[in-house]
N, C-alpha and C positions, 0 to 999 in steps of 0.2 A: 504494500500500500504506500502510495506516495505522500510526501509531506510538501506543503507549499514552500515556495522559495523564500529567500530572506526578505525580499522587498515586495511592496504592494503590487506594483505594475512594472515589471521589467520588460522594456521594449528596446533591448540593446544587445550588442555583442561585446566580447571582451575588449576593453579599451581603457586607456589611462584615466578617463573620467571617473571610473569607479574608485580610484585611489586619491582623488582630489578633495578630500573632506576637510583639509586644513589649508585654506588659501594663504598665500604669502602676505606679509604684513602690509604691503602696498599693493592694492588690486591693480592688475595690468589693464591696459586699454583693450577693448574688444576689437578684433580685426573687423573691418567693414563686412567681410563675407559672413562672419558669425552673426552680426546684427541682421543682415539680410535674410539668412536662413532662419533665424529665430522668428522674424516677422512672417515668413512664408508658412510657418507651422500652423497658423490659424486656418489657412485654406486647406492644408493637408488634413487636419483634424476634421474640418467641415466637409471633406469629401470632394472639394473642387480643385485641389492641388494635384500636382504630378507626382504620384507615389514613387514611380520608378526613377524619375529624375531627382527626387528629393533625397531618397535614402541610398546609401552606398550598397554595392552588391552583397557584401558580407552581412549587412544588416538585413537585407531582403531575404537572404538565405536562412537567417535565424528566425525572422519574423515575416512570413509570407503575407501577401496582401489580404488573404482571407482571415488570418489571425489578427492582423492589424485592424481590419474592419470590425471584428468581433469585440476587441478590447475598446475601440473607440465608441462603438455603439453602447457598450456597458457604461462608459464614462459619461457620454453625452445624455444617456437616458436618465442619469441622476443629476448632472450639472447643467443640462441645457446646451445651447449652441456656444461654441467658442467665439469670443468677441475681440480680444486684444491681448498683447503682451504688456502687462502693467509694469514689469520690472525685469531688467536684464543686468545681472551682477556677474561680471567676468571672473572666472577662476584662472584661466590662461587666455591668451589671445584667441584661442580656438575652442574654448569650452566655457560654459556659464551656467549659473542658476537662474531659473526663470520663475516668474509668477504669471500664470496664464488665467486671464479672467474669462469666466463663462457667465451665462445668464443667471445662474443661481449660486455663484460663488467663485472661488479661486482654487486652482490646482497648482501646486509647486512642481517644478520639473528641472531636470538637468539635461543639458544638450552638449554634444561634442561633434565637431565637423572635421573633415579631412583638411589639413592645411594646404593640400595641393588642389588646384582647380580640377573639377568644377565645385570643390568644397561641399561634397555631399555629406549628409548627416551619417555618422558612424555609430553614434550612441545617443539614446534618448530614454530618459527615465521619468515617468510621472509618479509623484509620491502623494502624500496625504492630501485629501480634499478639505477645503474649508468652505462649508456651505453657509450662505447667509441665512441667519435666523434659524439655524438647525437646532433641534431639540431631540431628546430621547423618544418622545412621542412620535415625531416625524420619522425617526430612524426605524422604530418598531413597525410603523405603518408601511414603510418601504420594504422591510423584511417580510411582512405578512403578504405583500403583493407578489412575491416571487412564486412562480409555478411550482407545485409540489408541496413539500412539508418543510417548515422551518422551526427552529427552536432557539431560544436565547435565554441566558440567565446572566444578570449582572449582580454581583454580590459584594457587600461590604464585609471585610474580614477583620475579626478582632479576637478577643479572648473566648467568646462563645462560638456557637455554630455559625456558618456563613448566613448573612442576612440579605434577603432578596431586595434589590432596589428597583429593578425593572426586568421584564422578561416576556417571553412568548412560550407558553406551555413548558415551563422550565423543569417540570417533573416527568415529562414524557421522554421515554428512551429514544435515542437516535443512533443510527449507524455512525461509528467513530472513525473508520479508517485507522490510520496510524496513531491517532490520539490515545489508543489503548496502551501505548508504550509509557504513558505517565505512570500507570500502575506497576509496570515492570521496573521502572526506576524507583518507585516507592518501596517495593519489596526489597530491592537491592540496598537501598538506604537503610531500611529496617534491619537487615542482616548485618550491615556494617556497624550500625549503632549497638546492636546486641553483642558484637564481638565475634560473630560467626564468620565474618569475612573482613578483608581490608580492601580498600580501593586499589591498592597496589598488587593484589593477588593476580597471578598469571594463569590463564586458562587457554586451551586450544580452541581456535575458531571451529564451530560446528559445521555441518553440511550446508552447502550453498543454497540460498533461496533466490528468488528473482529480485532484480533491482526494484526499489531504489537502494542506493548505497554503493559501496566500493569493495567491501570485503568478500563479496561473492567471487571476485576475481583473484583473491589472494591464494597462496598455496594452502591446500587443505591442512588443517591442524596447526596453522601458524600460531605461535604463542603470543597472546595479547593480554594486557591488564584489563580487569573488569571496568576500570574507569574509562579506558579507551573505548571499549565496546559500548558503554553507556553514553559516552559523548557522541559517538557516531550514530547510535540509535536515536538520540534526541535531536541532534543538530541537523543531520541529513537523512534521518529516517532510514538508516541502514537496516535492511530486513535480515540479512545473515547475522549481523551483530545482535539483533533483537532475538532471533531464534536461539542463538547460543546462550543468552541470558535466561530466556524462558525455560529452556531445558535445564539449565543450571539450578534454577529456583524450584522447578518441579511443582509438587502439590502445595508447597508453601505459598506459591503465588496465588493459587486458588483460595487458600484460607485468607490471604491478605485482602484480596478484592472483596471477599464477603465481609470481613471485619471492618473494612473502611467504607462500606455502604454501597458497593456495586456488585451485588450477587449475580446479576445478569451476565457478568463477564465470565463466570466460572462454568466449565473449565476453560482456561485461557488457551486459545489455539495459537500455535506458532504461525507465522506468515506462510510457511511452506505447507502446513496442514490446511490452512484456509484456501490457498491456491489449488491444492489437490482436491478438496471437497467441491470447489466450484467447477472443476473439470467435468466435461460431459461423461468421461469414463467412470465417474463416481456418482452418477445421478442417484443411484439407489441409496448410497450412504448420505448424500445431501438430504434426501427425503426423510431418512431416519433421524438425522440431526434436527430437522425442522419440527418433527412431530414429538421428539423426546426431549422435553424441556427440563427434566430433572437432571441436575449436574452429574450425579453419580452414574446415571444411565449414559449420558454423553461421554463421560470419562471412559466407561467400559467400551463404548463404540470406538473411541480413539485407540485404546490399548489393543483391542481385538484386531483392529485393521491397521495397526502401526506399519507393518511391512508394506501393505498395499498403498497406503498414503505416501510412504517414503519413496516408493519407486514409481509413482504415477508421473508420467511426463506432463509437464505444464508448459503452456505456450504463452510467452509474454504478450502476444496480441490479444489475449483474452480480456485485457484491461484497456484495450485501445478502441473499443466500440461501445455497444449499448450496455447499460447496467446489468450486472450479473448477480441475481439472487440477493440483492442488497437488503431485502426485507426479512430474510431468514438466515442468511449466511454472512455474518459480519460480527464485529465486536460492538456491543450495544451498551450505552449508558446515557443518563440524562444530563442536561446542563448542571443540575443540582449535584449529581454524583461527581462530575468533573470538578466543580467548585470545592467539594469536600476533599477531593484528592489534592488539589492545589493547596488547600489550607493545611492538610496533613504534611505535605512537603515543606510548607513554610514553617510550621511549628516543630516538626519532628525529623525532617529529612536531612538537616544539617547543611553546612555551607557548601559542601561539594555538590550535592544534588541541586541546590539553587544556582550554583555557578554553571552547571551543565545546561539547565533550562534557559540560561541567558546567552548561550553561545550564538544561537540564531534567534533574534528577537521577533522575527516574523513580520516586521513592519519597517517602513522607511526610516532613515536616520533622523529626519526632522521630527517625526512623531515620537520616536524613541527618546529623543532629547527632552521631551516634555515630562519624563518620569525619572525617578531615581533608580528604578529597577524594572526590567521587563523580562519575564520568562514566558516561553511559548512552546506549544506543541500543536501541530495541526495534522490533518490527514485528508486524503482524497483518493477516489477511484471514480470511474464513470458513474455518474448519478449521485455521488456523495462528496461533500466537502465539509470539514469542520475546522474551526479556528478557535484556539483557546489560549487565554493570556492570564498570567499572574503579574500584577503590577503594583508598584509602590509609588505613590504620588509624591510630589515635592513637599507636601505638608505632612508626610509620614503615614498617610492612610493607605491601607492595602485593599486591593480589589481583585476579584476573579471575574473574568468575562469569558463565557463559554457559548459558542454559537455553532449551529449546524444547519445545513440545507441538503435535502435529498429528494430525488424523484426517480421512480422506477421506469418511467416511459422514455426518458431522454437524459442526456448529460446535463450537468449544471455549469454555470459560467463562474469559474473560480475567480476571475478578475473582478467580476461584479460583486461577488460576495466579499472579497477582500476589501474592496473600497467601502462597502457598507460597514464592515467591522472596524476599518480604520476610522471611519466617521465616529463610531462609538468611542474609540480611544481618544480621539481629539476632543469630543464632548466631555469625557470623564476626567481629562487631565486636570481641569480646574473647576469643574462644576460643583456647586454646593451639594454636600451629601448629608443625609439624615444622621442625627446623632445616634 
């Protein structure tokens, strides 16, 4: 199961613009070609510009016109028509930070152009939206309007249990995708706290799962610390690293998810088991899983068919098309369950677990800078997207934000949902909170 990328809307290919977060003391002057290309962005976003002439070939290879159109449609659907470039702040003569004004607010952006003529755009990043007059009520209304099913929970965290501030069906279970890995991290942190393991313990990497991740390509049995596995699991949603930890934790993980208030996750499937169960070759096992809700029965099903599941060929393209059994074969938990897990990690997980959650904050740098701390875990597959944040505001208040969107008849627009959840974070950074 894939996790969303680090930034909200990445419309770029590798380029030095990504490293220019600290401009020089004296801002350089923008090259005239940078100013011209920035102004042309309005027409390109509006659909009247020359897409092929505006973007460099390597950009268009990474972001084809169809993908660009989908992202732009998502953005303009929320923000309205693009109107003007309100501000251009050069970072180098050929890259800049922009504020792009739309009918209903402003979107920050970073742009980089090729220094050589014809100065095509080689990097473009749209970050957090700033909607005029935005409120949590407007945000939840926009979430409710999405086709399919949505869920949202925004919780204040303190000494007691998480307290709901706003939400959409926060107690209803949702398919999580890779967000189930929060509980795998939690059990690992519990074992370390109990003295049963150390973060520096070395274990061999287990059998390869499908990507996302990188360890599926490492030599089988490579020795790795459990902290490295956990870092890869959380930050890039590495599935092979995850499966290694799930197998290491065994039935203790099942007990942990039950004790921390998410019994619907037990027994916790490895990603490889999930892929195998979704395979057409195992339709009979998938049916048994769907109808046998008792965890002990499901555990017996897994144990009895372990060899079959382990050797079932799985095809990566199974997650490139229509949703596959997302209502019956997934990891399920509610926004409330996720908030409780975040709160457990905040109170009991220790500094290492919190630091791992912060490696990939899941949002753009501008929005990240509005908080003292941002921890993140998301997940996605066709028809499913979840985004979940643990944040500490500048005033010291802690919040958990858990949201998901799924539909069984078609895919979901990850960029659209990311922008909506980014709006939530922008609103919550300084909004008055109930005592």
